[in-house]
N, C-alpha and C positions, 0 to 999 in steps of 0.2 A: 608295132603289132606284137612283137615278141614280149614286150613289157606287159601289155594287157593280158596276154595269155598266162604269164607267170602270176599275175595278180589273181586272175580267176582260179588258177590251180591252187593258190594258197587259201583262198576262201573255201574251196571245195574240201581241202584236207581238214581245215578247222571244223567245217560242218560235219564231216564224216566222223571226226573224233568226238564231237559233242553228242552224236546220236548212236555211237557204238555201244555194244552191250557192256554191262558192268564187268570190270576187270578184277583181278585178284587184289585184295586189300594191300598185300605186301608190295605188289608192283605199283599200286597207286601211291603209296607212301614214298617209294623210291623215285617215281616220276615227279612228285611234288617237290621233294628235296632237291633233285637235280635242276628242276625248273627254277626254284628259288636261288640256287647257287649261281645259275647263269645270269639271272636278273641282277643279283648283287654284284657280280663281276663286271657287268656293264654299267654300273652306277645308278640303276633305277630299279624300283620294285613295282611290279604290276601284279595283276591277278591272273595267274596262268590257268589254262583249261585243265580241269581235273576229270579224269576218266571215270571216277566213281559216281558222277552225277550227270544229268543231261543238261546242265547249264554251266556257264563260265563262273567258277568259284576259285578261291585260293586254297592253299594247302591246309590241312587240318591243324588244330592247335598242338596236337601231340608231335606232329612233324616239325612245326616251327620251334617248339620247345627243345626237341632233340637237336635240331640244327643249331640253335643259338647256344645251347650248353656245350655242344661238341666243339664249337669254335672258341670257347673261353679257355685261356691258358690254365694249365694245372696249378700254377703258382698263385692264381687269383682265387682259387676255390677254397673258401672257408666253410667249415662245417655249418650246415643249416641250409634252408631254402633261400632263394634269391632275396626275398624281403627280409629274412633274418640276417643275411649277410650284410645288407646295408645298415641295418640297425646296429649290428656289432661294430661295424666300422665307425659309425657316427658316435657310438658310445665310447669307443677307444679314443677318438679324436676330440670330441666335445665334452665327454663325461655324461653320466646318467645315474639313475638310482642303482642299477645293477653293477656298475663298475665304480667310477669315482665321479663325484659331481663336477669336478673340474679336470678335464682331460689334458693331454699335453698341448693341444692347440690353444686352450684357454689359460692354462697355468704358465706356459712358456710361449707367449705370442711371437717372440722373435725367432723361434725355431721354424725351419723350412721343412719341406717334404723329406729330404734326405736324412735330416736329424731325427725326425719322428719315425721314419721307416726303420732306422737303425734301432731305436728303442723298442719298437714293436717286434722286431726280429729277436731281440734279447728276451722278450716276454713269451716267446714260443709261437708267435703268429707267423704263418707263411703266406706272404703276399708280396706283390711287386710294388715298386715305388710309384708307378703311375696310378695305382689304385689309391694310394695315400694322397697324391696330388688331386685326384678327382674329388674326394670328399673333404679336403682341407679348406677351411673358410678363407675367403679372399679378404685380406686385410689391406687397407689403404696405408701404404708405407709413408710415415711422416718424414718430412725433410729433416736433415741433420740439425738445422737451426733456421728459425723463421726470421724474416726481416725485422719484425718487432723486437725479437730477442737480440738480434745483432745491434740494432740502434740503441736499445736500452743498455747494452754493455758498454757503449761508448758515449753515453750522454754526459757523464761527469767530465769527460775530456773534451767536450765540444761546446762552442759558443756560437751565437748567431748575431749578425749585424744587419741593419737595414736603415733606410732613410724614409721619413714620412714628410709629406709636403703639406704646409698649413697656409691658408690664405688669410690675409689681414683685411681689416675694414677699408684700407686704402688700396686694395687690390695688389698688394705686395705678396711676396712668397717667402716663407720661412721654412727652413729645413731642420727637421728633428732627427738627430742621430741616436740610434738605440743599440745597446749591447746587452744581449740576453744570454744567461746561462741555461743550457738545455736540461740539466739534471733535475731541477725543480722549478724551472721557468723563472728563476730569480732575475730581477732587473739589476744588472751590474752597473750600468752607466747610462745617462741620458743627458743630452745637451741640445741646444738650438742655436742656429746661426742663419744669417741672411746671405752669406757668401761662403759656401763650403769649398774647401780646397783639399788637395791630397795631404798637405802638411798639417792642416787643422784636423782632418780625420785621423791621421796617424797619431797626433797628440792625444786625441780622445781615447784611442786604444791604450796608450801608455797609462792614462789616468784610470781607465776601467780595470786594468789588471795589475793589482799590487803584487809584491814579491811573493806573498804566501800562496797565491793561486798559480796553478800550473796546467792550464788547458793546452791541448795539443792541436785541435782542429778548429778552423775558422770557416764558418759557412756564410756565404754571402752571394749576391748576384754579381753580374758582370758590368756594373756601372763604371763609366769612364773615370769617375772621381778616385777610384782605387788605382792610382797610378804608381810610378816607380818609387816615389818617396814613401807612399803607404806600404808597398810591398817590402821595402827595405826595413822599415821599422817593425813590421809584423814578423819578418824573418828573425830580426834581433830579439824578439820576445819569445822565440821558440815555437811559433805557430805555423801550422801548415794550412795554406789556403785550399778550400774545397769549393770552387765556384759552381753554382747551379747551372742548369742548362738555360740557354737563351729563352726568354719569354715563358718561364716556368716558375712563377712565384710559389706554386704549391710545393715545390721542393724545399722551401724554407718556411714550413708551416708555423713554427712557434713565433717567429718574428712577425709574420703576417697577421697572425691572430692577435698578438699584442697591439699592433698598430690599429687593427680594426676595433679592438676594445677601447683604445685610447681615443679614437674618433667618436665612437658611439656614446661612451660614458663620460667624457670630459669635453673635448674640443667642440662637439656639436651643441653644447649647452652654454656657450659663452661667445662674446664678440672679441675677437683677437685684435688688440691694438698695436702691440709692438713686441719686440723680441724679449724685453725684460719681463713683461707680463706673462708670456708663455713659459719662460724659464721658471718663474715662481710657482706657477700652477703645476708644471711637470715635476718640480722638486717635491711638492706636497703629494702628488699622485704616486711618485716612486715609493715614498714611505708607506702610503696606504696599500699599494699594490703588493709590496713584499711582506708586510706585517699583518694585514687585516683581510684582504680580499681572498675569498676561497676560490678554488679552481676544480673543475670536474676531473681534469687529468691527475690531480693530486688527491683523489678521494675526498673532495670537499675540504681540503686543508689549504693553508696559505704557504707560499714559498718559505717563509720563516714560520715554522710550525707553531700553531696556536694550541694551547692546552684546553681540554674540555672542562667547563665550569659547571659543577653540580648545583642543584637547587639550594643546597644548604649554605652556599656562599652569599646568598642575598638576592635582592631584586635586580631586574635588568635595567641598565642605564644606557642610553644612546649617546655616543660621542660623535660630534660632527667631524667629517674628514673632507679633505680637498675643498676647503672653504665652503662647506655646507652642501656640496653636490652629493656626498655619500655619508653614511654613518657607520660607526663601529659599535657593536653591542657587547657589553660585558656585564657581569654580575658584580655588584658592590654591596658590602655588608651595610645593613641599615644603621 
């Protein structure tokens, strides 16, 4: 009962204030400013009842402007109206026709708000650092080094190995061992066997890496064929094994792409009879792959770079490669 009486009393007071006679304009401005201050302190802004009218309205624009400007710190006040102040700050930070076409934020993108604030203080501008931070453009901070850059810095020191399985016409299985350099995707060694072992695989690594080459990292999967004998020979060559995650062939992309190209461009176009036939075809393919075949990752160049032949060198002649499966085109003088 008491709560309902209080509510009714509040409604009566509000109605009385709304229909009261017009008060002094000075008192009205004071009341509006005090009301706005109370609402801001409570965290919400409403439309208080103004005694200068007979309806619920907000404070006048002059009162709001006076209240807003009075709350702004003196150190943030730069000569000029509010819209001019923002223009001056943007000109100082970003540059404009009136100042410099390239301000500190554009000319020195690595500078932060404290550094630019110090420069502006030396130029005679009085403002706080938070104001500089407010109008400073938000740059996306680049990482110190991307993964692509990191990998490219170590490509010349890394090689990749993998096995490819080939089915014969008699339903047998042959295993093709591939050693690939990652710097220019050059095929270092390729061989085939029907019975791969750890000792045979280790011997292929010795044949693939002559004394003048000095790679440091060996990327491969976790196949069980890379046993103790293989690890011992690899360590003797000064290589550090970097096994990829289980069931993650995408972590060895260069070797996987080479095996895919080997299947699509060579092995899928012939009937495999035996190990000797596959070895002859793979030997021819290795020469074609390194010396003639262009690659997207090498800007349409071959692992062993090919020179560009101008029209003045003669007409174009096609030379068969890989027993006629592919051709190499060169200019020959007439």
